[in-house]
A tleap script that builds the chain and sets N, CA, C and O, in Angstrom:
source leaprc.protein.ff14SB
mol = sequence {
  NMET ASP PRO LYS ALA ARG GLN ARG LEU ASP
  VAL PHE ILE THR HIE MET ARG GLN SER ILE
  PRO GLY SER PRO ASP MET HIE ARG PHE MET
  ASP PHE VAL ILE ALA VAL HIE ARG GLU ASN
  LEU ALA ALA SER VAL GLU GLU VAL LEU ASP
  VAL THR MET GLU SER SER LEU PRO GLU HIE
  ILE SER VAL ARG LEU ALA MET LEU PHE GLY
  HIE GLY LEU GLU LEU LEU LYS GLN TYR ASP
  GLU VAL ARG CGLY
}
set mol.1.N position { 90.306 104.725 100.427 }
set mol.1.CA position { 91.487 105.220 99.732 }
set mol.1.C position { 91.023 105.878 98.438 }
set mol.1.O position { 90.144 105.377 97.738 }
set mol.2.N position { 91.634 106.995 98.152 }
set mol.2.CA position { 91.346 107.707 96.910 }
set mol.2.C position { 91.596 106.775 95.719 }
set mol.2.O position { 92.615 106.085 95.695 }
set mol.3.N position { 90.695 106.737 94.734 }
set mol.3.CA position { 90.881 105.836 93.584 }
set mol.3.C position { 92.196 106.054 92.845 }
set mol.3.O position { 92.799 105.100 92.353 }
set mol.4.N position { 92.638 107.295 92.768 }
set mol.4.CA position { 93.901 107.589 92.084 }
set mol.4.C position { 95.085 107.013 92.876 }
set mol.4.O position { 96.030 106.484 92.291 }
set mol.5.N position { 95.023 107.121 94.201 }
set mol.5.CA position { 96.071 106.537 95.043 }
set mol.5.C position { 96.060 105.018 94.909 }
set mol.5.O position { 97.115 104.391 94.810 }
set mol.6.N position { 94.867 104.430 94.907 }
set mol.6.CA position { 94.744 102.976 94.772 }
set mol.6.C position { 95.332 102.501 93.441 }
set mol.6.O position { 96.010 101.475 93.385 }
set mol.7.N position { 95.070 103.246 92.388 }
set mol.7.CA position { 95.599 102.871 91.072 }
set mol.7.C position { 97.127 102.886 91.090 }
set mol.7.O position { 97.764 101.974 90.564 }
set mol.8.N position { 97.706 103.903 91.685 }
set mol.8.CA position { 99.172 103.993 91.752 }
set mol.8.C position { 99.761 102.862 92.591 }
set mol.8.O position { 100.793 102.295 92.230 }
set mol.9.N position { 99.120 102.533 93.697 }
set mol.9.CA position { 99.596 101.434 94.530 }
set mol.9.C position { 99.459 100.106 93.797 }
set mol.9.O position { 100.341 99.253 93.898 }
set mol.10.N position { 98.375 99.918 93.066 }
set mol.10.CA position { 98.187 98.686 92.289 }
set mol.10.C position { 99.267 98.526 91.221 }
set mol.10.O position { 99.735 97.415 90.973 }
set mol.11.N position { 99.661 99.623 90.593 }
set mol.11.CA position { 100.735 99.558 89.588 }
set mol.11.C position { 102.025 99.086 90.245 }
set mol.11.O position { 102.722 98.225 89.710 }
set mol.12.N position { 102.338 99.652 91.404 }
set mol.12.CA position { 103.539 99.227 92.126 }
set mol.12.C position { 103.486 97.741 92.453 }
set mol.12.O position { 104.452 97.014 92.223 }
set mol.13.N position { 102.355 97.291 92.990 }
set mol.13.CA position { 102.209 95.890 93.391 }
set mol.13.C position { 102.345 94.968 92.186 }
set mol.13.O position { 103.005 93.933 92.274 }
set mol.14.N position { 101.739 95.323 91.078 }
set mol.14.CA position { 101.829 94.502 89.867 }
set mol.14.C position { 103.269 94.353 89.417 }
set mol.14.O position { 103.708 93.248 89.099 }
set mol.15.N position { 104.012 95.456 89.387 }
set mol.15.CA position { 105.425 95.393 88.986 }
set mol.15.C position { 106.244 94.587 89.989 }
set mol.15.O position { 107.135 93.829 89.604 }
set mol.16.N position { 105.942 94.750 91.264 }
set mol.16.CA position { 106.716 94.050 92.286 }
set mol.16.C position { 106.513 92.540 92.194 }
set mol.16.O position { 107.461 91.779 92.385 }
set mol.17.N position { 105.301 92.104 91.907 }
set mol.17.CA position { 105.035 90.668 91.798 }
set mol.17.C position { 105.678 90.069 90.559 }
set mol.17.O position { 105.917 88.863 90.511 }
set mol.18.N position { 105.962 90.892 89.556 }
set mol.18.CA position { 106.517 90.382 88.304 }
set mol.18.C position { 108.031 90.382 88.288 }
set mol.18.O position { 108.636 89.885 87.338 }
set mol.19.N position { 108.654 90.927 89.312 }
set mol.19.CA position { 110.110 91.011 89.318 }
set mol.19.C position { 110.658 90.614 90.677 }
set mol.19.O position { 109.916 90.380 91.631 }
set mol.20.N position { 111.954 90.546 90.732 }
set mol.20.CA position { 112.620 90.309 92.008 }
set mol.20.C position { 112.652 91.656 92.726 }
set mol.20.O position { 113.121 92.639 92.153 }
set mol.21.N position { 112.164 91.725 93.968 }
set mol.21.CA position { 112.163 93.003 94.672 }
set mol.21.C position { 113.547 93.621 94.713 }
set mol.21.O position { 114.539 92.943 94.982 }
set mol.22.N position { 113.599 94.888 94.449 }
set mol.22.CA position { 114.870 95.580 94.446 }
set mol.22.C position { 114.689 97.056 94.231 }
set mol.22.O position { 113.604 97.602 94.434 }
set mol.23.N position { 115.741 97.689 93.826 }
set mol.23.CA position { 115.772 99.143 93.701 }
set mol.23.C position { 114.662 99.723 92.835 }
set mol.23.O position { 114.007 100.668 93.275 }
set mol.24.N position { 114.408 99.207 91.611 }
set mol.24.CA position { 113.329 99.801 90.814 }
set mol.24.C position { 111.976 99.733 91.518 }
set mol.24.O position { 111.153 100.637 91.371 }
set mol.25.N position { 111.744 98.666 92.280 }
set mol.25.CA position { 110.491 98.558 93.008 }
set mol.25.C position { 110.383 99.650 94.061 }
set mol.25.O position { 109.319 100.249 94.219 }
set mol.26.N position { 111.458 99.918 94.779 }
set mol.26.CA position { 111.420 100.949 95.808 }
set mol.26.C position { 111.243 102.330 95.181 }
set mol.26.O position { 110.577 103.190 95.758 }
set mol.27.N position { 111.825 102.547 94.022 }
set mol.27.CA position { 111.619 103.828 93.332 }
set mol.27.C position { 110.142 103.982 92.976 }
set mol.27.O position { 109.576 105.065 93.131 }
set mol.28.N position { 109.529 102.929 92.510 }
set mol.28.CA position { 108.095 102.985 92.192 }
set mol.28.C position { 107.267 103.261 93.441 }
set mol.28.O position { 106.308 104.033 93.396 }
set mol.29.N position { 107.633 102.635 94.552 }
set mol.29.CA position { 106.897 102.855 95.785 }
set mol.29.C position { 107.077 104.295 96.260 }
set mol.29.O position { 106.112 104.930 96.685 }
set mol.30.N position { 108.285 104.808 96.192 }
set mol.30.CA position { 108.518 106.199 96.588 }
set mol.30.C position { 107.759 107.156 95.670 }
set mol.30.O position { 107.260 108.186 96.124 }
set mol.31.N position { 107.671 106.823 94.392 }
set mol.31.CA position { 106.856 107.635 93.473 }
set mol.31.C position { 105.400 107.659 93.937 }
set mol.31.O position { 104.737 108.694 93.862 }
set mol.32.N position { 104.909 106.522 94.414 }
set mol.32.CA position { 103.552 106.436 94.951 }
set mol.32.C position { 103.405 107.346 96.175 }
set mol.32.O position { 102.442 108.107 96.264 }
set mol.33.N position { 104.340 107.276 97.107 }
set mol.33.CA position { 104.275 108.097 98.317 }
set mol.33.C position { 104.306 109.577 97.957 }
set mol.33.O position { 103.522 110.365 98.487 }
set mol.34.N position { 105.204 109.953 97.063 }
set mol.34.CA position { 105.319 111.352 96.645 }
set mol.34.C position { 104.038 111.817 95.963 }
set mol.34.O position { 103.578 112.933 96.204 }
set mol.35.N position { 103.465 110.980 95.121 }
set mol.35.CA position { 102.227 111.348 94.420 }
set mol.35.C position { 101.076 111.546 95.402 }
set mol.35.O position { 100.293 112.485 95.259 }
set mol.36.N position { 100.970 110.672 96.393 }
set mol.36.CA position { 99.913 110.816 97.404 }
set mol.36.C position { 100.081 112.150 98.126 }
set mol.36.O position { 99.106 112.863 98.363 }
set mol.37.N position { 101.316 112.478 98.470 }
set mol.37.CA position { 101.574 113.742 99.166 }
set mol.37.C position { 101.332 114.947 98.260 }
set mol.37.O position { 100.607 115.873 98.620 }
set mol.38.N position { 101.940 114.920 97.097 }
set mol.38.CA position { 101.875 116.062 96.178 }
set mol.38.C position { 100.449 116.357 95.724 }
set mol.38.O position { 100.043 117.516 95.637 }
set mol.39.N position { 99.697 115.302 95.438 }
set mol.39.CA position { 98.336 115.478 94.917 }
set mol.39.C position { 97.286 115.475 96.030 }
set mol.39.O position { 96.084 115.539 95.772 }
set mol.40.N position { 97.774 115.399 97.287 }
set mol.40.CA position { 96.891 115.417 98.450 }
set mol.40.C position { 95.790 114.359 98.341 }
set mol.40.O position { 94.614 114.636 98.575 }
set mol.41.N position { 96.207 113.134 97.978 }
set mol.41.CA position { 95.272 112.025 97.821 }
set mol.41.C position { 95.006 111.371 99.172 }
set mol.41.O position { 95.897 111.285 100.016 }
set mol.42.N position { 93.810 110.926 99.363 }
set mol.42.CA position { 93.447 110.252 100.605 }
set mol.42.C position { 93.984 108.822 100.589 }
set mol.42.O position { 93.602 108.016 99.741 }
set mol.43.N position { 94.858 108.520 101.519 }
set mol.43.CA position { 95.392 107.166 101.680 }
set mol.43.C position { 96.004 107.087 103.073 }
set mol.43.O position { 96.784 107.955 103.465 }
set mol.44.N position { 95.651 106.055 103.808 }
set mol.44.CA position { 96.180 105.890 105.163 }
set mol.44.C position { 97.137 104.699 105.218 }
set mol.44.O position { 97.175 103.860 104.318 }
set mol.45.N position { 97.891 104.658 106.285 }
set mol.45.CA position { 98.797 103.528 106.519 }
set mol.45.C position { 97.998 102.231 106.551 }
set mol.45.O position { 98.413 101.221 105.983 }
set mol.46.N position { 96.849 102.269 107.219 }
set mol.46.CA position { 96.014 101.077 107.328 }
set mol.46.C position { 95.521 100.606 105.965 }
set mol.46.O position { 95.476 99.407 105.693 }
set mol.47.N position { 95.153 101.558 105.111 }
set mol.47.CA position { 94.683 101.193 103.776 }
set mol.47.C position { 95.804 100.603 102.935 }
set mol.47.O position { 95.593 99.635 102.204 }
set mol.48.N position { 96.992 101.179 103.036 }
set mol.48.CA position { 98.138 100.627 102.300 }
set mol.48.C position { 98.418 99.209 102.792 }
set mol.48.O position { 98.679 98.311 101.991 }
set mol.49.N position { 98.364 99.011 104.100 }
set mol.49.CA position { 98.575 97.671 104.646 }
set mol.49.C position { 97.511 96.708 104.139 }
set mol.49.O position { 97.831 95.595 103.721 }
set mol.50.N position { 96.257 97.121 104.171 }
set mol.50.CA position { 95.168 96.249 103.699 }
set mol.50.C position { 95.341 95.865 102.231 }
set mol.50.O position { 95.212 94.695 101.870 }
set mol.51.N position { 95.632 96.854 101.391 }
set mol.51.CA position { 95.768 96.589 99.948 }
set mol.51.C position { 96.940 95.668 99.679 }
set mol.51.O position { 96.820 94.728 98.894 }
set mol.52.N position { 98.076 95.922 100.319 }
set mol.52.CA position { 99.247 95.071 100.063 }
set mol.52.C position { 99.038 93.656 100.604 }
set mol.52.O position { 99.496 92.688 99.997 }
set mol.53.N position { 98.352 93.530 101.737 }
set mol.53.CA position { 98.066 92.195 102.284 }
set mol.53.C position { 97.121 91.432 101.356 }
set mol.53.O position { 97.300 90.233 101.140 }
set mol.54.N position { 96.123 92.113 100.811 }
set mol.54.CA position { 95.164 91.474 99.898 }
set mol.54.C position { 95.816 91.061 98.581 }
set mol.54.O position { 95.281 90.221 97.857 }
set mol.55.N position { 96.959 91.643 98.275 }
set mol.55.CA position { 97.602 91.393 96.984 }
set mol.55.C position { 98.509 90.164 96.990 }
set mol.55.O position { 99.172 89.874 95.995 }
set mol.56.N position { 98.536 89.463 98.080 }
set mol.56.CA position { 99.350 88.244 98.222 }
set mol.56.C position { 100.831 88.519 98.439 }
set mol.56.O position { 101.649 87.606 98.327 }
set mol.57.N position { 101.189 89.759 98.748 }
set mol.57.CA position { 102.581 90.005 99.141 }
set mol.57.C position { 102.784 89.388 100.520 }
set mol.57.O position { 101.847 89.331 101.317 }
set mol.58.N position { 103.987 88.930 100.805 }
set mol.58.CA position { 104.236 88.377 102.136 }
set mol.58.C position { 103.926 89.420 103.220 }
set mol.58.O position { 104.120 90.619 103.023 }
set mol.59.N position { 103.448 88.940 104.345 }
set mol.59.CA position { 103.026 89.841 105.421 }
set mol.59.C position { 104.138 90.795 105.854 }
set mol.59.O position { 103.889 91.982 106.068 }
set mol.60.N position { 105.364 90.280 105.985 }
set mol.60.CA position { 106.447 91.149 106.451 }
set mol.60.C position { 106.745 92.265 105.445 }
set mol.60.O position { 107.138 93.361 105.845 }
set mol.61.N position { 106.567 92.006 104.171 }
set mol.61.CA position { 106.773 93.052 103.165 }
set mol.61.C position { 105.629 94.060 103.226 }
set mol.61.O position { 105.865 95.265 103.133 }
set mol.62.N position { 104.413 93.591 103.378 }
set mol.62.CA position { 103.259 94.485 103.494 }
set mol.62.C position { 103.398 95.426 104.683 }
set mol.62.O position { 103.118 96.621 104.581 }
set mol.63.N position { 103.831 94.877 105.802 }
set mol.63.CA position { 104.006 95.695 107.011 }
set mol.63.C position { 105.098 96.736 106.792 }
set mol.63.O position { 104.934 97.898 107.162 }
set mol.64.N position { 106.192 96.328 106.200 }
set mol.64.CA position { 107.294 97.276 105.935 }
set mol.64.C position { 106.859 98.377 104.976 }
set mol.64.O position { 107.194 99.545 105.174 }
set mol.65.N position { 106.121 98.009 103.946 }
set mol.65.CA position { 105.656 99.015 102.993 }
set mol.65.C position { 104.712 100.015 103.660 }
set mol.65.O position { 104.802 101.218 103.415 }
set mol.66.N position { 103.821 99.521 104.490 }
set mol.66.CA position { 102.901 100.421 105.194 }
set mol.66.C position { 103.671 101.364 106.116 }
set mol.66.O position { 103.356 102.552 106.194 }
set mol.67.N position { 104.666 100.847 106.804 }
set mol.67.CA position { 105.482 101.692 107.672 }
set mol.67.C position { 106.257 102.723 106.866 }
set mol.67.O position { 106.328 103.890 107.250 }
set mol.68.N position { 106.838 102.295 105.750 }
set mol.68.CA position { 107.562 103.230 104.877 }
set mol.68.C position { 106.636 104.322 104.352 }
set mol.68.O position { 107.025 105.486 104.260 }
set mol.69.N position { 105.424 103.942 104.014 }
set mol.69.CA position { 104.442 104.908 103.544 }
set mol.69.C position { 104.191 105.972 104.612 }
set mol.69.O position { 104.237 107.170 104.330 }
set mol.70.N position { 103.927 105.529 105.829 }
set mol.70.CA position { 103.668 106.466 106.924 }
set mol.70.C position { 104.850 107.373 107.198 }
set mol.70.O position { 104.688 108.584 107.344 }
set mol.71.N position { 106.047 106.789 107.269 }
set mol.71.CA position { 107.248 107.586 107.512 }
set mol.71.C position { 107.522 108.543 106.359 }
set mol.71.O position { 107.923 109.687 106.571 }
set mol.72.N position { 107.304 108.070 105.149 }
set mol.72.CA position { 107.531 108.914 103.974 }
set mol.72.C position { 106.620 110.127 103.959 }
set mol.72.O position { 107.065 111.240 103.678 }
set mol.73.N position { 105.342 109.916 104.263 }
set mol.73.CA position { 104.411 111.047 104.308 }
set mol.73.C position { 104.793 112.040 105.392 }
set mol.73.O position { 104.734 113.250 105.177 }
set mol.74.N position { 105.181 111.541 106.548 }
set mol.74.CA position { 105.598 112.432 107.634 }
set mol.74.C position { 106.826 113.242 107.236 }
set mol.74.O position { 106.893 114.442 107.504 }
set mol.75.N position { 107.788 112.599 106.604 }
set mol.75.CA position { 108.994 113.293 106.160 }
set mol.75.C position { 108.650 114.395 105.163 }
set mol.75.O position { 109.170 115.507 105.263 }
set mol.76.N position { 107.782 114.094 104.207 }
set mol.76.CA position { 107.404 115.088 103.208 }
set mol.76.C position { 106.637 116.250 103.832 }
set mol.76.O position { 106.819 117.398 103.424 }
set mol.77.N position { 105.788 115.970 104.808 }
set mol.77.CA position { 105.052 117.039 105.495 }
set mol.77.C position { 106.007 117.946 106.257 }
set mol.77.O position { 105.885 119.169 106.196 }
set mol.78.N position { 106.957 117.354 106.976 }
set mol.78.CA position { 107.936 118.152 107.707 }
set mol.78.C position { 108.792 118.968 106.746 }
set mol.78.O position { 109.101 120.128 107.020 }
set mol.79.N position { 109.168 118.380 105.643 }
set mol.79.CA position { 109.966 119.077 104.638 }
set mol.79.C position { 109.219 120.310 104.141 }
set mol.79.O position { 109.797 121.391 104.030 }
set mol.80.N position { 107.936 120.141 103.843 }
set mol.80.CA position { 107.127 121.275 103.391 }
set mol.80.C position { 107.070 122.374 104.449 }
set mol.80.O position { 107.156 123.557 104.120 }
set mol.81.N position { 106.924 121.990 105.721 }
set mol.81.CA position { 106.856 122.971 106.801 }
set mol.81.C position { 108.168 123.735 106.942 }
set mol.81.O position { 108.164 124.949 107.144 }
set mol.82.N position { 109.272 123.037 106.838 }
set mol.82.CA position { 110.583 123.680 106.975 }
set mol.82.C position { 110.848 124.640 105.821 }
set mol.82.O position { 111.391 125.728 106.012 }
set mol.83.N position { 110.454 124.219 104.622 }
set mol.83.CA position { 110.675 125.067 103.441 }
set mol.83.C position { 109.757 126.288 103.442 }
set mol.83.O position { 110.067 127.323 102.853 }
set mol.84.N position { 108.611 126.136 104.126 }
set mol.84.CA position { 107.675 127.261 104.205 }
set mol.84.C position { 106.910 127.405 102.998 }
set mol.84.O position { 106.076 128.305 102.900 }
savepdb mol mol.pdb
quit
């Protein structure tokens, strides 16, 4: 995983562990997904899953975040293609 992507994901995880999961956490995660896409950072679904699992987040949350990451990147790629 690109170090810049890892840093952004670590910031999200740190904030998520310090608060009750909710809307601000999802905004931070979406900011991470957008940054990975916009800055063309190397990060895979598997890497996001590995990092979140290593961070002591519950497994079901880690899996959901990895899936959201993958879907988010696909959506942004399709959006770029449609916009031309």
